[in-house]
One Martini backbone bead per residue (centre of mass of N, CA, C, O) as a GRO file, in nm:
protein
  215
    1MET     BB    1   5.713   3.935   7.245
    2SER     BB    2   5.926   4.043   6.963
    3GLN     BB    3   5.871   4.136   6.602
    4VAL     BB    4   5.958   4.458   6.653
    5ARG     BB    5   6.223   4.613   6.749
    6GLU     BB    6   6.164   4.921   6.734
    7HIS     BB    7   5.910   4.916   6.914
    8THR     BB    8   6.046   4.814   7.169
    9GLN     BB    9   6.256   5.032   7.200
   10LYS     BB   10   6.028   5.255   7.246
   11ILE     BB   11   5.858   5.120   7.473
   12ARG     BB   12   6.014   4.975   7.703
   13PRO     BB   13   5.983   4.709   7.839
   14PRO     BB   14   6.097   4.530   8.096
   15ARG     BB   15   6.057   4.267   7.897
   16ALA     BB   16   6.220   4.110   7.611
   17VAL     BB   17   6.183   3.911   7.306
   18PHE     BB   18   6.351   3.864   7.020
   19VAL     BB   19   6.199   3.737   6.723
   20PRO     BB   20   6.264   3.594   6.381
   21PHE     BB   21   5.971   3.545   6.311
   22PRO     BB   22   5.699   3.518   6.178
   23LEU     BB   23   5.412   3.655   6.174
   24GLY     BB   24   5.229   3.459   6.401
   25MET     BB   25   5.519   3.321   6.529
   26PRO     BB   26   5.652   3.373   6.831
   27LEU     BB   27   5.760   3.058   6.884
   28GLY     BB   28   5.747   2.948   6.592
   29ALA     BB   29   5.717   2.660   6.475
   30PRO     BB   30   5.491   2.451   6.431
   31ASP     BB   31   5.508   2.158   6.634
   32ASP     BB   32   5.781   2.280   6.784
   33ALA     BB   33   5.835   2.213   7.103
   34GLU     BB   34   6.140   2.260   7.139
   35GLN     BB   35   6.164   2.542   7.038
   36GLN     BB   36   5.947   2.669   7.221
   37HIS     BB   37   6.092   2.610   7.486
   38ARG     BB   38   6.343   2.780   7.424
   39VAL     BB   39   6.193   3.053   7.409
   40LEU     BB   40   6.068   3.045   7.691
   41ALA     BB   41   6.342   3.030   7.840
   42THR     BB   42   6.449   3.294   7.737
   43ALA     BB   43   6.225   3.463   7.877
   44LEU     BB   44   6.281   3.358   8.175
   45GLU     BB   45   6.568   3.472   8.199
   46THR     BB   46   6.507   3.777   8.226
   47PHE     BB   47   6.436   3.745   8.553
   48ARG     BB   48   6.750   3.759   8.635
   49THR     BB   49   6.708   4.056   8.587
   50PRO     BB   50   6.640   4.303   8.823
   51SER     BB   51   6.618   4.504   8.578
   52GLY     BB   52   6.494   4.749   8.351
   53PRO     BB   53   6.516   4.715   8.039
   54VAL     BB   54   6.481   4.411   7.843
   55LEU     BB   55   6.665   4.295   7.537
   56VAL     BB   56   6.651   3.988   7.375
   57ASP     BB   57   6.781   3.725   7.177
   58VAL     BB   58   6.725   3.482   6.977
   59PRO     BB   59   6.895   3.251   6.861
   60ASP     BB   60   6.958   3.150   6.541
   61SER     BB   61   6.978   2.839   6.598
   62GLU     BB   62   6.659   2.826   6.680
   63TRP     BB   63   6.619   2.868   6.361
   64GLU     BB   64   6.422   2.703   6.108
   65GLU     BB   65   6.342   2.687   5.797
   66PRO     BB   66   6.111   2.588   5.623
   67ALA     BB   67   6.123   2.390   5.341
   68ALA     BB   68   5.976   2.614   5.159
   69GLY     BB   69   6.095   2.858   5.308
   70ALA     BB   70   6.027   3.153   5.337
   71ALA     BB   71   5.824   3.381   5.428
   72ILE     BB   72   5.517   3.472   5.312
   73GLN     BB   73   5.457   3.760   5.102
   74ALA     BB   74   5.313   3.970   4.894
   75SER     BB   75   5.579   4.025   4.697
   76SER     BB   76   5.606   3.692   4.639
   77VAL     BB   77   5.315   3.686   4.491
   78ASP     BB   78   5.105   3.579   4.263
   79VAL     BB   79   4.828   3.722   4.104
   80ALA     BB   80   4.526   3.677   4.037
   81ALA     BB   81   4.310   3.771   3.782
   82THR     BB   82   4.057   3.670   3.967
   83VAL     BB   83   3.841   3.836   4.192
   84LEU     BB   84   3.661   3.931   4.450
   85ASP     BB   85   3.475   4.099   4.637
   86VAL     BB   86   3.566   4.186   4.952
   87ALA     BB   87   3.294   4.183   5.102
   88THR     BB   88   3.197   3.904   5.005
   89GLU     BB   89   3.441   3.748   5.093
   90ALA     BB   90   3.418   3.831   5.408
   91PHE     BB   91   3.145   3.696   5.441
   92THR     BB   92   3.246   3.401   5.384
   93MET     BB   93   3.478   3.400   5.602
   94ARG     BB   94   3.309   3.440   5.849
   95ARG     BB   95   3.163   3.175   5.851
   96ALA     BB   96   3.418   3.008   5.884
   97HIS     BB   97   3.500   3.154   6.153
   98GLU     BB   98   3.255   3.057   6.317
   99GLN     BB   99   3.345   2.767   6.321
  100TRP     BB  100   3.614   2.800   6.455
  101VAL     BB  101   3.497   2.914   6.727
  102ALA     BB  102   3.304   2.670   6.787
  103ARG     BB  103   3.546   2.456   6.800
  104LYS     BB  104   3.772   2.619   6.981
  105GLY     BB  105   3.696   2.888   7.166
  106ARG     BB  106   3.877   3.079   6.984
  107THR     BB  107   4.057   3.396   6.904
  108SER     BB  108   4.258   3.664   6.745
  109VAL     BB  109   4.022   3.829   6.727
  110GLY     BB  110   3.998   4.205   6.860
  111VAL     BB  111   4.200   4.447   6.853
  112SER     BB  112   3.995   4.670   6.731
  113GLY     BB  113   3.683   4.626   6.849
  114VAL     BB  114   3.537   4.480   6.606
  115ASP     BB  115   3.292   4.320   6.494
  116PRO     BB  116   3.277   4.091   6.269
  117LYS     BB  117   2.987   4.172   6.161
  118ARG     BB  118   3.157   4.462   6.067
  119PHE     BB  119   3.358   4.375   5.820
  120ARG     BB  120   3.235   4.517   5.588
  121GLY     BB  121   3.294   4.798   5.701
  122VAL     BB  122   3.598   4.764   5.714
  123VAL     BB  123   3.632   4.728   5.409
  124ARG     BB  124   3.519   5.010   5.326
  125PHE     BB  125   3.723   5.170   5.497
  126LEU     BB  126   3.982   5.052   5.351
  127GLU     BB  127   3.904   5.151   5.072
  128ALA     BB  128   3.891   5.449   5.128
  129TYR     BB  129   4.178   5.480   5.245
  130ALA     BB  130   4.330   5.381   4.992
  131ALA     BB  131   4.192   5.613   4.810
  132GLY     BB  132   4.228   5.887   4.999
  133GLY     BB  133   4.025   5.914   5.207
  134ASP     BB  134   3.804   6.027   5.480
  135ALA     BB  135   3.849   5.772   5.685
  136ASP     BB  136   3.620   5.612   5.923
  137MET     BB  137   3.516   5.491   6.258
  138ARG     BB  138   3.323   5.463   6.540
  139GLU     BB  139   3.520   5.246   6.682
  140ARG     BB  140   3.725   5.458   6.717
  141PRO     BB  141   3.914   5.567   6.935
  142GLU     BB  142   4.031   5.882   7.025
  143ASP     BB  143   4.322   5.762   7.138
  144ILE     BB  144   4.348   5.650   6.840
  145ALA     BB  145   4.515   5.647   6.572
  146LEU     BB  146   4.446   5.578   6.256
  147PRO     BB  147   4.680   5.399   6.170
  148VAL     BB  148   4.637   5.202   6.409
  149PHE     BB  149   4.360   5.118   6.340
  150VAL     BB  150   4.421   5.009   6.067
  151ARG     BB  151   4.612   4.784   6.167
  152ARG     BB  152   4.396   4.640   6.347
  153CYS     BB  153   4.215   4.565   6.129
  154VAL     BB  154   4.395   4.408   5.958
  155ASP     BB  155   4.466   4.190   6.166
  156ASP     BB  156   4.172   4.091   6.200
  157ILE     BB  157   4.106   4.012   5.897
  158LYS     BB  158   4.339   3.813   5.870
  159ALA     BB  159   4.252   3.628   6.105
  160MET     BB  160   3.988   3.544   5.993
  161TYR     BB  161   4.096   3.414   5.734
  162MET     BB  162   4.288   3.203   5.855
  163GLU     BB  163   4.075   3.059   6.027
  164GLY     BB  164   3.883   2.991   5.804
  165ARG     BB  165   4.092   2.826   5.637
  166LEU     BB  166   4.125   2.597   5.859
  167VAL     BB  167   3.852   2.488   5.804
  168GLU     BB  168   3.868   2.436   5.489
  169ARG     BB  169   4.209   2.384   5.525
  170PRO     BB  170   4.365   2.188   5.761
  171ASP     BB  171   4.626   2.067   5.585
  172GLU     BB  172   4.741   2.335   5.521
  173SER     BB  173   5.000   2.528   5.493
  174ALA     BB  174   5.131   2.814   5.568
  175ASP     BB  175   5.232   2.893   5.296
  176ASP     BB  176   4.966   2.828   5.139
  177ARG     BB  177   4.795   3.040   5.291
  178ALA     BB  178   4.953   3.280   5.204
  179ARG     BB  179   4.924   3.242   4.897
  180TRP     BB  180   4.619   3.274   4.910
  181LEU     BB  181   4.597   3.554   5.030
  182TRP     BB  182   4.792   3.700   4.814
  183GLY     BB  183   4.692   3.546   4.525
  184GLU     BB  184   4.348   3.474   4.579
  185THR     BB  185   4.255   3.747   4.703
  186ALA     BB  186   4.112   4.057   4.757
  187LEU     BB  187   4.253   4.133   5.018
  188GLY     BB  188   4.538   4.149   4.922
  189ASP     BB  189   4.500   4.398   4.738
  190LEU     BB  190   4.405   4.589   4.963
  191LEU     BB  191   4.646   4.577   5.144
  192ARG     BB  192   4.850   4.695   4.954
  193ALA     BB  193   4.697   4.975   4.926
  194VAL     BB  194   4.721   5.043   5.227
  195ARG     BB  195   5.029   5.035   5.247
  196ASP     BB  196   5.086   5.263   5.036
  197ARG     BB  197   4.933   5.493   5.177
  198ILE     BB  198   5.110   5.487   5.441
  199GLU     BB  199   5.396   5.515   5.299
  200ALA     BB  200   5.304   5.810   5.165
  201SER     BB  201   5.315   5.939   5.425
  202ASP     BB  202   5.418   6.176   5.686
  203SER     BB  203   5.382   5.965   5.903
  204GLU     BB  204   5.562   5.797   6.128
  205LYS     BB  205   5.336   5.617   6.251
  206GLY     BB  206   5.235   5.516   5.993
  207LYS     BB  207   5.501   5.371   5.890
  208GLU     BB  208   5.510   5.176   6.134
  209MET     BB  209   5.237   5.033   6.037
  210ALA     BB  210   5.309   4.916   5.756
  211TRP     BB  211   5.458   4.707   5.895
  212GLY     BB  212   5.293   4.402   5.823
  213ILE     BB  213   5.043   4.425   5.636
  214ALA     BB  214   5.208   4.260   5.381
  215ARG     BB  215   5.279   3.961   5.561
   0.00000   0.00000   0.00000
């Protein structure tokens, strides 16, 4: 599944399906089994093509926006006047996230390769990076560019927050969780700053990574 068309066009995987859904929802709206089956059927249809690369779109008619409206992102949320220190906040959310993992036996955290117990260090790394410093972490593989590693760290810490929030507020809607992340957490402010630093760079790879950081 592709959620960033430009990346897929550059990578040119053998087969891919572009989906117009919010990040983190590659199969569409949660609990909509009919829609998700249609997306999977579209993906399986790509195997009828004998060779690739193949990139097909999920028809627009297969996506209906949730009643609350379009997907929530950082720019559309009012920020609370007072928020916690990010490192303290992240420590609290890690506790909630540990409960999520214990209950579900799975997590989407892990793309960065950094242990969640080191996420306070990730926060300090992102803070230094956003401030324009020469920031890095020992966990970054030598063959992974810094902007790519930043994006992976961002994806991991966002996933930790969202999964932890599901423990704290299991009945909360996806839109309300997004409003909480971008409007009520210190992390939301930090991720905006990280995005701005990347977008201001001269690195094309970096600018590619900026898309999705504050969504």
